[in-house]
Backbone as CSV, one residue per row, in Angstrom:
resi,resn,N_x,N_y,N_z,CA_x,CA_y,CA_z,C_x,C_y,C_z
1,SER,0.836,-1.189,0.000,0.000,0.000,0.000,0.881,1.252,0.000
2,GLY,0.506,2.202,-0.854,1.254,3.450,-0.896,2.562,3.375,-1.658
3,GLN,2.880,2.223,-2.258,4.150,2.073,-2.958,3.980,1.746,-4.434
4,VAL,2.752,1.797,-4.942,2.527,1.496,-6.350,2.117,2.761,-7.086
5,ARG,2.289,2.704,-8.401,1.940,3.832,-9.235,1.764,3.324,-10.655
6,GLY,0.890,3.918,-11.425,0.720,3.521,-12.809,-0.726,3.292,-13.156
7,LEU,-0.957,2.449,-14.170,-2.313,2.209,-14.640,-3.190,1.549,-13.589
8,CYS,-2.602,0.927,-12.592,-3.391,0.297,-11.530,-3.696,1.273,-10.401
9,GLY,-3.279,2.517,-10.512,-3.564,3.515,-9.491,-2.451,3.640,-8.476
10,THR,-2.721,4.346,-7.396,-1.711,4.596,-6.368,-1.863,3.704,-5.142
11,PHE,-3.046,3.142,-4.935,-3.324,2.244,-3.808,-2.891,2.856,-2.477
12,ASN,-3.288,4.116,-2.285,-2.947,4.779,-1.031,-4.184,5.188,-0.234
13,GLY,-5.364,4.746,-0.686,-6.592,5.064,0.024,-7.214,6.393,-0.376
14,ASP,-6.552,7.161,-1.241,-7.060,8.454,-1.692,-7.446,8.336,-3.160
15,GLN,-8.740,8.219,-3.435,-9.187,8.019,-4.811,-8.995,9.258,-5.675
16,ARG,-8.734,10.395,-5.089,-8.557,11.619,-5.877,-7.267,11.600,-6.695
17,ASP,-6.298,10.764,-6.339,-5.039,10.753,-7.087,-4.796,9.445,-7.846
18,GLU,-5.846,8.678,-8.071,-5.701,7.403,-8.778,-5.207,7.579,-10.212
19,PHE,-5.544,8.684,-10.850,-5.149,8.907,-12.244,-3.885,9.761,-12.320
20,THR,-2.872,9.445,-11.529,-1.602,10.170,-11.556,-0.759,9.672,-12.720
21,THR,-0.313,10.605,-13.562,0.481,10.271,-14.752,1.942,10.047,-14.373
22,PRO,2.747,9.525,-15.295,4.173,9.348,-15.008,4.873,10.673,-14.647
23,GLU,4.316,11.796,-15.132,4.903,13.105,-14.825,4.454,13.641,-13.468
24,GLY,3.515,12.947,-12.818,3.029,13.370,-11.514,1.775,14.213,-11.550
25,ASP,1.229,14.457,-12.752,-0.022,15.206,-12.872,-1.195,14.273,-12.587
26,VAL,-2.300,14.821,-12.097,-3.514,14.040,-11.879,-4.500,14.402,-12.982
27,GLU,-4.833,13.417,-13.815,-5.766,13.625,-14.918,-7.196,13.414,-14.433
28,PRO,-8.130,14.261,-14.875,-9.527,14.083,-14.463,-10.274,13.043,-15.293
29,ALA,-9.758,12.710,-16.478,-10.476,11.803,-17.379,-9.673,10.535,-17.632
30,VAL,-10.379,9.423,-17.808,-9.747,8.123,-18.022,-8.902,8.111,-19.293
31,ALA,-9.435,8.644,-20.398,-8.718,8.598,-21.671,-7.396,9.358,-21.594
32,ALA,-7.405,10.544,-21.019,-6.174,11.328,-20.889,-5.163,10.601,-20.012
33,PHE,-5.637,9.980,-18.952,-4.756,9.213,-18.069,-4.125,8.045,-18.816
34,ALA,-4.939,7.269,-19.535,-4.418,6.120,-20.275,-3.448,6.562,-21.356
35,ASN,-3.748,7.657,-22.037,-2.853,8.152,-23.085,-1.493,8.576,-22.538
36,ALA,-1.442,8.969,-21.274,-0.169,9.370,-20.661,0.790,8.190,-20.559
37,PHE,0.279,6.969,-20.532,1.116,5.775,-20.422,1.359,5.108,-21.770
38,ARG,0.804,5.667,-22.827,0.888,5.095,-24.164,2.317,5.181,-24.701
39,ALA,2.804,4.106,-25.282,4.102,4.127,-25.961,3.883,4.768,-27.327
40,ALA,4.631,5.788,-27.648,4.450,6.531,-28.899,4.448,5.589,-30.098
41,GLY,3.391,5.652,-30.875,3.280,4.854,-32.087,2.865,3.418,-31.882
42,ALA,2.838,2.938,-30.654,2.512,1.535,-30.405,1.028,1.245,-30.567
43,CYS,0.198,2.207,-30.269,-1.247,2.033,-30.389,-1.877,3.406,-30.537
44,PRO,-3.084,3.463,-31.095,-3.727,4.774,-31.269,-4.139,5.373,-29.924
45,ALA,-4.151,6.683,-29.881,-4.584,7.381,-28.668,-6.078,7.178,-28.475
46,LEU,-6.491,7.101,-27.229,-7.914,7.003,-26.917,-8.562,8.358,-27.099
47,GLY,-9.783,8.350,-27.586,-10.560,9.573,-27.693,-11.225,9.861,-26.364
48,PRO,-12.101,10.866,-26.330,-12.732,11.213,-25.059,-13.656,10.126,-24.510
49,GLY,-14.214,9.306,-25.379,-15.082,8.224,-24.918,-14.319,6.905,-24.940
50,ILE,-14.576,6.044,-24.004,-13.929,4.738,-23.949,-14.674,3.794,-24.893
51,PRO,-13.974,3.181,-25.862,-14.658,2.260,-26.770,-15.090,0.989,-26.034
52,ASP,-16.191,0.431,-26.466,-16.677,-0.821,-25.895,-15.888,-1.955,-26.535
53,PRO,-15.103,-2.712,-25.768,-14.270,-3.765,-26.351,-15.069,-4.855,-27.056
54,CYS,-16.327,-5.017,-26.710,-17.141,-6.060,-27.334,-17.596,-5.674,-28.741
55,ASP,-17.576,-4.387,-29.067,-18.063,-3.951,-30.374,-17.241,-4.525,-31.526
56,GLY,-15.962,-4.724,-31.338,-15.101,-5.206,-32.408,-15.057,-6.712,-32.558
57,PHE,-15.676,-7.428,-31.664,-15.603,-8.889,-31.680,-16.994,-9.491,-31.518
58,PRO,-17.634,-9.869,-32.621,-18.985,-10.441,-32.524,-19.007,-11.664,-31.606
59,GLY,-20.000,-11.718,-30.755,-20.152,-12.837,-29.830,-19.404,-12.659,-28.519
60,SER,-18.534,-11.658,-28.444,-17.741,-11.461,-27.224,-18.588,-11.047,-26.034
61,ARG,-19.596,-10.242,-26.289,-20.420,-9.760,-25.178,-21.069,-10.927,-24.442
62,GLU,-21.609,-11.889,-25.195,-22.264,-13.037,-24.564,-21.267,-13.868,-23.755
63,ARG,-20.070,-14.094,-24.310,-19.045,-14.851,-23.575,-18.589,-14.096,-22.331
64,ALA,-18.433,-12.792,-22.453,-18.003,-11.984,-21.310,-19.061,-11.988,-20.207
65,GLU,-20.321,-11.849,-20.606,-21.390,-11.849,-19.607,-21.495,-13.202,-18.913
66,ALA,-21.273,-14.293,-19.658,-21.302,-15.627,-19.043,-20.142,-15.786,-18.051
67,ALA,-18.963,-15.310,-18.424,-17.802,-15.402,-17.532,-18.010,-14.549,-16.285
68,CYS,-18.554,-13.357,-16.462,-18.814,-12.482,-15.313,-19.866,-13.080,-14.386
69,ALA,-20.829,-13.779,-14.967,-21.859,-14.400,-14.136,-21.240,-15.414,-13.197
70,VAL,-20.250,-16.141,-13.665,-19.563,-17.121,-12.822,-18.809,-16.383,-11.703
71,LEU,-18.079,-15.314,-12.069,-17.315,-14.564,-11.076,-18.201,-13.873,-10.042
72,MET,-19.375,-13.463,-10.466,-20.289,-12.789,-9.551,-21.211,-13.771,-8.818
73,GLY,-21.111,-15.042,-9.144,-21.972,-16.056,-8.570,-21.545,-16.500,-7.184
74,PRO,-22.233,-17.478,-6.651,-22.000,-17.921,-5.269,-20.608,-18.496,-5.025
75,ALA,-19.966,-19.054,-6.040,-18.636,-19.646,-5.830,-17.607,-18.611,-5.389
76,PHE,-17.799,-17.346,-5.749,-16.826,-16.317,-5.426,-17.345,-15.292,-4.411
77,GLN,-18.427,-15.608,-3.736,-18.945,-14.646,-2.749,-18.388,-14.911,-1.380
């Protein structure tokens, strides 16, 4: 606790600084925060809205919902 930093947040109990960039700035939006960790040219920058990962893969939504149902079910409560 209090010793991590990056895309997983700061884990210090203060949610106001979870989106701290490598430069130490706190971004208010998810896309700007994620873009701060982007390797130049490795992938496209995120726009202001977060794309739905299921949109690009037909049938993924049903598989994801089935997997989440297991994780949210009694075996993991």
